[in-house]
N, C-alpha and C positions, 0 to 999 in steps of 0.2 A: 523532699526533691529526690526524684528517681535517679538511679546511676545509669551510666551509659549502657551497661549490659541489660538492664531491665528495660530500657527504651527500645532497645534492639529486639529483644524478646517480644515485647508488646507489639511492636511494629510488624514483626513476621507473623504473630498470632492474627493480627488484624488482617494481614494479607491472606492468610488461610480462610478466614471466615468469609471475606469478600469473594474469593475464588470459588467457594461452595455456592454463592449466589449467582454466579455467571450461567447464563443458558448457553452451553457450548452447542455449536452446530453438529448434525449428524454427518457420517462420512459422505453421504449422498449430497446433502446441502453444500458440504465443503468443496466437492468436485464441481458442483454446478457454479458456485460463486467464483472459484478459481478459474473455470473455463470462460466466464464471462469477463473477468479481468483481463486474462491473457487475450482474449479476441479484442477487447477494447483498445488494449495497448497496441495489437497489431494493426487495427483500423486506423488509429490516431497516427501510428508510425508511417503507414502507407501515404496517409493524407498529407503529412508534413514533407515526405520524400517527393510527392508529385509537387507540392507547392515550392520546395526548394529547387527542384528541376525546372520548373516553370520560370521562376525568378532568375534562375542562373541563364536560361536561354534568352530571356528578355534583356538581361544585362549585357550579355554577349552581343545582342542585335544592337543595343544602344552605344556600346563602346567602339564597335567596329565600323 
């Protein structure tokens, strides 16, 4: 049976091996992916803002 220290050491070693297998994106790819995500967040935010504004106006018409 392995000791706790050996288990941690083995775990960290396995992590290091797995990280070497990762296909890391280039700087250009990272900029493109980040801009796509930020753009999508802005578009969805604007969509929900319009939706909220519309429902608020509709609710005000119904209540008054």
